[in-house]
C-alpha positions as CSV (number, residue, x, y, z in Angstrom):
1,T,-42.2,8.1,-9.7
2,I,-40.2,6.7,-6.8
3,H,-41.0,3.0,-6.3
4,G,-37.7,2.4,-4.4
5,L,-34.7,4.4,-3.9
6,P,-31.5,3.0,-5.7
7,F,-29.3,3.9,-2.6
8,H,-29.6,2.0,0.6
9,E,-27.7,1.0,3.8
10,Y,-26.8,-2.4,2.5
11,Q,-24.7,-1.4,-0.5
12,N,-21.1,-0.3,-1.1
13,R,-20.6,3.2,0.3
14,L,-19.2,4.4,-3.1
15,L,-22.3,3.3,-4.9
16,F,-24.5,4.8,-2.1
17,H,-23.1,8.2,-2.6
18,F,-23.1,7.9,-6.4
19,Y,-26.7,7.0,-6.7
20,R,-27.7,9.5,-4.1
21,S,-26.0,12.2,-6.1
22,C,-27.8,11.1,-9.2
23,E,-31.1,11.2,-7.5
24,R,-30.4,14.7,-6.2
25,R,-29.5,16.0,-9.6
26,A,-32.5,14.2,-11.3
27,A,-34.9,15.8,-8.7
28,S,-33.6,19.3,-9.5
29,W,-34.8,18.8,-13.0
30,C,-38.2,17.7,-12.0
31,D,-41.5,19.7,-11.5
32,H,-43.0,17.0,-9.3
33,L,-42.2,13.8,-7.7
34,I,-44.6,11.0,-6.9
35,C,-43.7,8.3,-4.3
36,V,-45.6,5.0,-3.9
37,G,-45.5,5.4,0.0
38,E,-45.0,7.9,2.7
39,V,-41.8,6.1,3.8
40,M,-40.2,6.6,0.4
41,R,-41.0,10.3,0.5
42,E,-39.4,10.6,4.0
43,K,-36.3,8.8,3.0
44,A,-35.9,10.7,-0.2
45,L,-36.3,14.0,1.6
46,A,-33.8,12.9,4.4
47,A,-31.3,12.1,1.7
48,G,-31.6,15.6,0.1
49,V,-33.6,14.4,-2.9
50,G,-35.9,17.3,-3.8
51,I,-38.0,19.5,-1.5
52,P,-41.3,18.8,0.4
53,E,-43.3,20.9,-2.1
54,Q,-42.3,18.6,-5.0
55,Y,-43.7,15.5,-3.5
56,S,-47.1,13.6,-3.7
57,V,-47.7,10.2,-2.4
58,V,-49.8,7.9,-4.7
59,R,-49.9,4.2,-3.7
60,S,-49.3,1.6,-6.3
61,G,-52.7,0.3,-7.4
62,M,-53.7,-2.8,-9.1
63,E,-56.7,-4.7,-10.6
64,M,-58.2,-6.6,-7.7
65,D,-61.0,-8.8,-9.0
66,T,-58.8,-11.8,-9.5
67,F,-57.6,-11.7,-6.0
68,L,-61.0,-11.5,-4.5
69,H,-62.1,-14.8,-6.1
70,P,-59.5,-17.1,-4.8
71,H,-58.9,-20.6,-6.3
72,D,-59.6,-23.9,-4.6
73,R,-56.7,-24.6,-2.3
74,G,-56.5,-28.4,-3.0
75,K,-56.4,-27.9,-6.7
76,A,-53.8,-25.1,-6.4
77,R,-51.7,-27.4,-4.3
78,D,-52.0,-30.1,-7.0
79,R,-50.9,-27.6,-9.5
80,W,-47.5,-27.3,-8.0
81,S,-47.3,-30.8,-6.4
82,L,-47.6,-29.4,-2.9
83,P,-49.0,-31.7,-0.1
84,R,-52.6,-31.2,0.9
85,D,-52.0,-32.4,4.4
86,K,-49.1,-30.1,5.4
87,K,-48.7,-26.4,6.3
88,V,-47.5,-24.3,3.4
89,I,-45.5,-21.1,3.9
90,G,-45.2,-19.1,0.6
91,V,-42.9,-16.3,-0.4
92,L,-43.7,-14.3,-3.6
93,S,-40.6,-12.5,-4.8
94,R,-37.3,-12.8,-6.7
95,L,-34.9,-15.2,-5.2
96,A,-32.3,-12.5,-4.5
97,P,-30.2,-11.0,-1.7
98,L,-32.2,-8.9,0.7
99,K,-35.3,-10.8,0.0
100,G,-35.1,-12.8,3.2
101,H,-35.6,-16.3,1.9
102,M,-32.7,-17.6,4.0
103,D,-34.2,-16.1,7.0
104,L,-37.3,-18.2,6.5
105,I,-35.4,-21.3,5.8
106,Q,-33.6,-20.7,9.1
107,V,-36.6,-20.6,11.2
108,A,-39.0,-22.9,9.4
109,E,-40.0,-26.2,11.1
110,N,-42.5,-28.9,10.1
111,V,-43.7,-27.0,7.1
112,H,-43.5,-27.1,3.3
113,L,-41.9,-24.0,1.8
114,F,-43.2,-22.7,-1.4
115,F,-41.2,-20.0,-3.2
116,V,-42.9,-18.3,-6.1
117,G,-40.3,-16.8,-8.4
118,D,-36.8,-17.4,-9.6
119,G,-33.5,-15.8,-9.3
120,E,-29.7,-15.9,-8.6
121,L,-30.0,-17.5,-5.2
122,R,-32.0,-20.5,-6.3
123,S,-29.3,-23.2,-6.0
124,V,-28.1,-21.8,-2.8
125,L,-31.6,-21.8,-1.2
126,E,-32.3,-25.3,-2.5
127,Q,-29.0,-26.5,-1.0
128,E,-29.6,-24.9,2.4
129,A,-33.2,-26.4,2.6
130,R,-31.9,-29.7,1.8
131,K,-29.2,-29.4,4.6
132,R,-32.2,-28.6,7.0
133,N,-34.4,-31.4,5.7
134,L,-37.0,-28.8,4.7
135,P,-39.3,-29.7,1.7
136,L,-39.0,-26.8,-0.6
137,T,-40.9,-26.2,-3.9
138,I,-39.7,-23.3,-6.3
139,T,-42.0,-22.5,-9.2
140,G,-39.5,-20.5,-11.2
141,M,-40.9,-17.6,-13.2
142,I,-44.6,-17.7,-13.5
143,D,-47.2,-15.6,-15.4
144,P,-48.6,-12.8,-13.3
145,G,-52.0,-14.3,-13.9
146,E,-51.0,-17.3,-11.9
147,I,-50.3,-15.4,-8.8
148,P,-53.9,-15.7,-7.4
149,E,-53.6,-19.5,-7.7
150,A,-50.2,-19.6,-6.1
151,L,-51.6,-17.5,-3.1
152,A,-54.5,-20.0,-2.7
153,A,-52.0,-22.8,-2.3
154,M,-50.4,-21.0,0.8
155,D,-51.5,-21.2,4.5
156,I,-49.6,-18.0,5.1
157,L,-47.6,-15.6,3.0
158,V,-44.3,-14.4,4.4
159,H,-42.6,-11.2,3.1
160,P,-39.1,-11.2,4.8
161,S,-37.6,-8.4,2.6
162,Y,-35.0,-6.1,4.1
163,R,-35.9,-3.2,1.7
164,E,-39.0,-2.5,-0.2
165,G,-40.8,0.6,-1.6
166,L,-44.3,-0.6,-1.2
167,P,-44.7,-4.5,-1.2
168,R,-47.4,-5.3,-3.8
169,A,-47.1,-9.0,-2.9
170,V,-48.4,-8.2,0.6
171,V,-51.3,-6.3,-0.8
172,Q,-52.1,-9.3,-3.2
173,G,-52.0,-11.6,-0.2
174,L,-54.3,-9.6,1.9
175,L,-56.7,-9.3,-1.0
176,S,-56.8,-13.0,-1.5
177,G,-57.4,-13.6,2.3
178,T,-54.0,-15.1,3.0
179,P,-52.5,-14.3,6.4
180,V,-49.4,-12.2,6.2
181,V,-46.1,-12.0,8.1
182,A,-43.7,-9.3,6.9
183,F,-40.4,-7.6,8.0
184,D,-41.2,-4.2,9.2
185,C,-39.1,-2.3,6.7
186,D,-39.9,0.7,4.4
187,G,-43.4,0.6,3.1
188,A,-44.5,-2.6,4.7
189,K,-46.1,-0.8,7.7
190,E,-48.3,1.2,5.2
191,V,-49.9,-2.2,4.2
192,V,-49.8,-4.2,7.4
193,V,-51.1,-2.9,10.6
194,N,-49.4,-5.2,13.2
195,G,-51.9,-7.3,15.0
196,K,-54.8,-6.0,13.1
197,T,-54.3,-6.9,9.4
198,G,-51.2,-9.1,9.8
199,F,-47.9,-9.4,11.6
200,L,-44.8,-7.1,11.4
201,V,-41.4,-8.4,12.4
202,P,-38.2,-6.4,13.1
203,P,-35.9,-7.3,10.1
204,G,-33.5,-10.2,10.9
205,N,-35.0,-10.9,14.3
206,R,-35.5,-14.7,14.0
207,K,-37.1,-15.2,17.4
208,A,-39.8,-12.6,16.6
209,F,-40.0,-14.0,13.1
210,S,-40.7,-17.5,14.3
211,E,-43.2,-16.4,17.0
212,S,-45.2,-14.3,14.3
213,I,-45.3,-17.2,12.0
214,Q,-46.8,-19.4,14.6
215,A,-49.3,-16.5,15.5
216,A,-50.3,-16.3,11.8
217,F,-51.0,-20.1,11.8
218,D,-53.0,-19.9,15.0
219,S,-55.1,-16.7,14.5
220,G,-54.0,-15.1,11.2
221,A,-57.3,-16.0,9.5
222,E,-59.1,-13.8,12.0
223,L,-57.3,-10.7,10.5
224,T,-57.9,-11.3,6.8
225,N,-61.2,-9.5,6.4
226,E,-59.8,-6.3,7.9
227,G,-56.8,-6.6,5.8
228,R,-58.7,-7.2,2.7
229,N,-61.0,-4.2,3.4
230,R,-58.1,-1.9,4.0
231,C,-56.4,-2.8,0.8
232,L,-59.6,-2.3,-1.2
233,N,-59.8,1.2,0.0
234,M,-56.2,2.0,-0.5
235,F,-54.7,0.2,-3.5
236,S,-57.3,0.2,-6.3
237,A,-56.1,0.9,-9.9
238,E,-58.9,3.5,-10.2
239,K,-57.8,5.4,-7.1
240,M,-54.2,5.4,-8.4
241,V,-55.1,6.7,-11.9
242,S,-57.4,9.4,-10.5
243,D,-54.7,10.7,-8.1
244,I,-52.2,10.9,-10.9
245,E,-54.5,12.6,-13.2
246,N,-55.2,15.2,-10.6
247,I,-51.5,15.8,-10.1
248,Y,-51.1,16.2,-13.9
249,E,-54.0,18.6,-14.2
250,N,-52.7,20.7,-11.3
251,L,-49.2,20.9,-12.8
252,R,-50.6,21.8,-16.3
253,S,-52.8,24.6,-14.9
254,K,-49.7,26.3,-13.5
255,K,-47.8,26.3,-16.8
């Protein structure tokens, strides 16, 4: 199953060609390949990984109930010592290169930033936020069961990643009724319909990023019902399991 390709345009060219060669060889040994999104399938085929007949798309499903019954916002903010009277922008991802946290710090104004996760860039991001006099709370690693409460603490969820298979954090945000702004890369457009379920931004375009954040504050709540309903139809664990079982049964019947 391809959740994300190991080769990409942001890495060293030697590594790019090495990983691409490995994926091509591995695909030649496989009867079938599953991708979590259409974009992953298209990129893999464009790179010469497998042939079209090998592929199926099965979107990454999840248990949804905990996201459909969000926590009280005030209590969620108290849990992480976030202000109750200020706008909070959250990011749910590793603090790592290509995740776009620095892009958000560069455009954020008059908000409290809430980074859920941990990673190698933590000290760099904290230092940059201090330079810009931006209040920033970083949770560090949290239990997956705490994610719904973290989402409840946010006014909007931002996902400024430069590469992504299928962004589960965005699905979780939409299920919880949190307005979403995401960089328009890879599988993000398979989750967010721009202007209908959230806002998509060209990666690295800070002007558009800033404008979309403001739009999410102004009118994002109006989009959350459609975003939730779309995710309920596309990303249930039951649908994922059923689709994979059908693929296995079809393959077995051909043996």
